[in-house]
N, C-alpha and C positions, 0 to 999 in steps of 0.2 A: 718482740715476739709475744703475743698475747695468747695464752693457752685457753683462756675462757673469756668470752665477751658476748654482749647482748646486742643483736642487730636484727632489724626488720621483724621484731616480735618473736625472735627465736634465740635460744642459747646456742652459741657456737663453741665447740671444743676441738682443739687439735688432738688427734689420736696419737698420744705419746708412746703407745706400744709399737708404732710403725716407724718412728724416728730412729736414726737419721736418714734412712734410705728412702722413705716415702713420707710426703707431707700431705696429710689428709685432714680435712676439717668436716666434722659432722654437725648437723643441726638438730636441736631437740626442742620439744614442747611438752613432753610427757614426763612428769616427775619420776615415774617408775624407771624409765629409760635413763634418766639422769642419775638415779641411784645406782643403776647397773654400771654406768660409765665410771662412777667412783670406785665401785668394787673391782671392776676389771682394770683399773688404773689407766683408762683412757685419759683421765685427768688425775693428777697426783700432786703431792706437795701440800703441806698443811694449809697455808693461806689460800691456795687455789681451790682446795676442797671446800673450805669455808664459803668462798664466793659462789662456787657451783651449787652448794646446798641451799644457800639463800635464794638463788634463782629457782631451784627446785621447789621450794616452798611457794614461791610466787606462782609458778606454773600449776601447782596443785590447786591453789586458790582460784586461779583463772578457770580451771576445769570445772570447779563446783560453784561458780559464781551465780548460777541460775537456780540453785537449790534454796529451800527455805533456810532460815537462819540456823535452826537447831541442827539441821542436816549438815549445813556448811561447817559449823564448828566441830561437829563430830568427825566429819571427813578430814578436816585439817589436822586432827590428832593422828589420824592414820597416815597422812602425808608426812608429818614431822617424824613419826615413829619409823617409817620406812627409810627415810633419809638418815636418821640417827643410827640405824642398824648397819650402815654400810661399812664403816671402819672404826675401830674402838680407840685407837691411840691418839690420833690428832685432835687436840682440844679445839682448834679453830672450827671444826665441824659443828660441835655442840654450841660453841659461842655464837656462831652465825645463826643457827636454828633458834637459839634462845632469843636473839634480837628480833627475829621474825615473829616468834610466838608472842613476844611483848607487844609488838605492833597490833596483833590481833586482839590481845587481852585489853589493851588500853583504848581500843576503838570499837568495842563490842556493840555500843549503842548506835553506831553509824550504819548506813546502808552497805550491803555486801560489796557492791560495785566500788564504793569509796574505799573499803578496806583493801580490796584487791589492788586498787591504784596506789594506796599507801605502801603495800607490800612490794610493789614494783619499784617504788622510789627507794625503799629501804635496801633492797638488793643492789640497786645502782649505787647507793651511798656506800655500802659495804665494799663494793668493788673499787670505787674511787678512793676511799680511805686507805685501802690496801696499797694502791699504787703510791699514794703520798707517803704512807708509813715506810715503804721500802726506800723511797728517795731520801727521806730524812735519816733513816737507818744507815744508808750508804755514806752520807756525809759524816755522821758521827764515827762510823767505823773506819773510814778512810784515814782519819787522823792517827789511828793506831799503826798504820802501815808505813814503813820507812822506804825511802828511795832505793830501788834496786832489790827489794825483798822478793823472795820466792815463797809462795803460799801453797800449802797443801789443802785441798778440800775433798770432802767425801760425800757421795750421793749427788743429787742435784738440788741446789737451793737457789736456782736462778729465776729468770723470768718465767720459765716453764712451770715453776713450782708456786707461782704467785699470780696475781692479776697482771703484773708487768714488772720488769726491772730485777726483782729478786731480793733475797735476804743476804745470804753469804756472798753470792755472786754480785749482789747489789753493792756490797762493800768493795769487792774487787773491781767492779766497774767504775765506781766513784774514784778509787785510787788510780786506776788507769787513766780516767778522764782528767785527773789532776796532774798528769805527767810524771807519775812516780816510777815509771819504767819497771813495772812489776812483771813477774811471770808466775805461772801456776802449774802445780802438779795435781792431776785429777785421778783419784782412785777409781778403778773401774766399777766398784760397788756391786759385788756379787750378792745374791744370785740374779737380780733383775737388771743389773748393768746400767743403772741410771747415770753413773759417772761417765762411762764409755759412750753410751748412746745419746745422752742429753747434755751433760756439762761440757764435754769436749766439743760437741756440736755448737753449743751457744758461744763458748769462748772463741772458738775458731772463726765463727761468723762475725764476731765483734772485733777481730784482729788483736785479741789479747793472747800473748804467747802461752801455749798450753802443751804439756807433755802428759800423755796418758800412761799410767802404770797399773799393774795388778795390785790388789789389796795387800798381798803379802810382801810387796816391795817397799812399803812406806817406812818401816823401821830402818832398813838399810840406807835409804835416801837420807834419813835423819842422821844416821851414824856418820855418813860422808859429809855432813854439813851443808847439804843441798836445800834444806828446808829452814826457813826463818820464822814461820808461823803457820798455825792451822786455823782455818775459819770454816765452820759448819753451820748448818741451819738447825732447826728443832721442830719436833711435832708436839711436844708438851714440855713445859718447864714448871717445876713445882716451886713452892714458896721458899724452899731452902736452897734452890739453885741446882737441883738435880735435873738432868736433861735427857729426855727421850728423843732419840734420833735414829736414823736408818742403821740397821744392824752393821756392826763394824766400827761405829763411832767410838764406843767404849775402848776398843783395842787401840785406836788411834790416839785417844786421850792418854792412855797408859804409856804409850811410846813417846808421846810429846813430853810428858812429865819426866820420864826417865832421861830424856835428852835435853831438858831445860828449855824447851820450846814453848812459847805462849800458845794457849788453846782458847780461841774465841768462839762464842756462839752468837749468831745473829738471828734475831727473831722479833716480830712485833709483840707488843704487850697482849695482843689477842691470843698468843700462843702460851702465855703464862696462866697456869691454873692456880690462882691465888688461894683456892680452897683446899688444895692438896698439899700436905706437909712435906712429903718426901717421895722420891722415885719408887720406893717400895710399894706405893699404892697404885702405880700406873699399870693399866691393863695392856699387855703386850699382844699385838695381833699375831696370830699364827696363820700363815698363808698356805695355799696348796703346795704340797711337796713336789709337784711336777715342775715347779720353778727351779728345783735343784736337780731333779733327775733328767731334765731335758734343757737344752740350750738351743733357742731358735727352732724348736720342734724336733731336734735331733737328740735321741736318747744317749746319755753319757754315763748312766749308772745301771747296775744290774737289776733285773726284776726282783722284787721282793725284799730289797735291802731296807733296813729301818732308816727313817729320815726325820729330821725336825727342821722347821722353817719359820723361826720367829722373824718378823719383819723389822723389829726395832730392838735396841738395847738401851740401857740407862747409864749415862755417864755421871758419876758422883760429882757433886759440886766442888770437892777438893781438887778435881782435875781441871776445873774451868777457870781460866785467868780472868775473864770478864765476859759479861753478856751485853751485847749491843742491841739496843732497842731504838724505836723512833723517838723516844723521850730522852735518850742519852745513854751513856755507857754505865753499866752497873758493875761494881766491884764487890768482893767479899768485905764483910760478912753478908751473904745473900739473905739470910733469914731476917736481917734488919733492913737491908737496902732494897730488896725487891718489893716489900709492901709499900715502901715510900713512893713507888711508881704510881700507885693509886691516887696520890695527892697531886701529881703533876698533870697539868692540862696539855 
C-alpha cells in the first residue's frame, strides 16, 4: 500500500482522511496543492511527508523551468518556503527539502532543464531510499520480538506513513513474515483516529491479528499481562534520544515503564535531528480544535468550550528501551550512541 508514488508525470496520493471506508487516489502536479495535502493530512506520517515534499520541490521547479535563471532560483525559494511551512514537527519534511535545495545549489551552473531533471531523480531516490530503510529497519527490529508476543502500537507508523512497508509496522510485518506468531493491540489514537482508521485497516489487510482498543484502555491491558512490548514510530528524535511522536505516546511510555514492558521506537535516521540536543527544543504542532469538538463531522462538544489540540508529545529518552533504525538498533546512552549513526554507512 503506497500512500505516495510518482506515476505518468504526476504525484499520486491516497486520501488518508477517507480511509478505511473509501479508497481515493488524487493526482497532483502543483506544489501548492501538494503543500495543502500535507496540511490537510491527505498524506501524513513523517517519512511519507518527506517524500511528498521532495516531489513538491520537483513540481515547483518544473513549473518555473522556462524562467530566466535568476527568476527560477528566486521562485524556488518560494517553493521550498511554502512546503516547509506545512507542518513543524516532523523533521523528515525539512530533511527532504534540504536535500532538494542542495541539488539546486550544487548545480547552479547547469541549464535549468538539467537541474529540473536532477531534482526529479533526487525525489525518486528519496522515495526509493525510504522503502529500503523501512525494510532494513524491519529486519533489525524483528529480532527484538519473541515468538507469540503481543505488541501495542500507537498512531499509524505503517506503509501509509512511509513510501511503503512502514517503520513500527514494518518491524511488526517482518516479525509476522518470520513466523513469530505475533498479535497486535492498536490504540485508536485520538483525536484523528489514525490507529482505528489506518493501523487496524493495514494489519487486517495483511492478515496480522489485530485488536483495536481505545487509548485509555492501554494501561489496563498492560496490568492484565496482555502486552509484551510497545513499538511506535517517530516524527523527530533528538540527539539525546527524546522522541516526538503522535500525542498519547508519552502516556503509553509512562505506562510501559510502570509495568516493566519494553518501549521501542522505530524510525529511519532521516527522522533523527542530530542538531537538536533534547526534546525541549521541539516545536509541537497545534492543530485545529475542530478535530476535538467534532468526530466525522458530528459535534460532540458544547459550543464555546475551551480546547487545546497539540498533535504531538515528547517521550523522554529514559522511557525508551531502544531505537530501531535502518543502520541497526541503538541502546542507551543515546547521547553517545545516536551520534555514532553518522559514522555508519
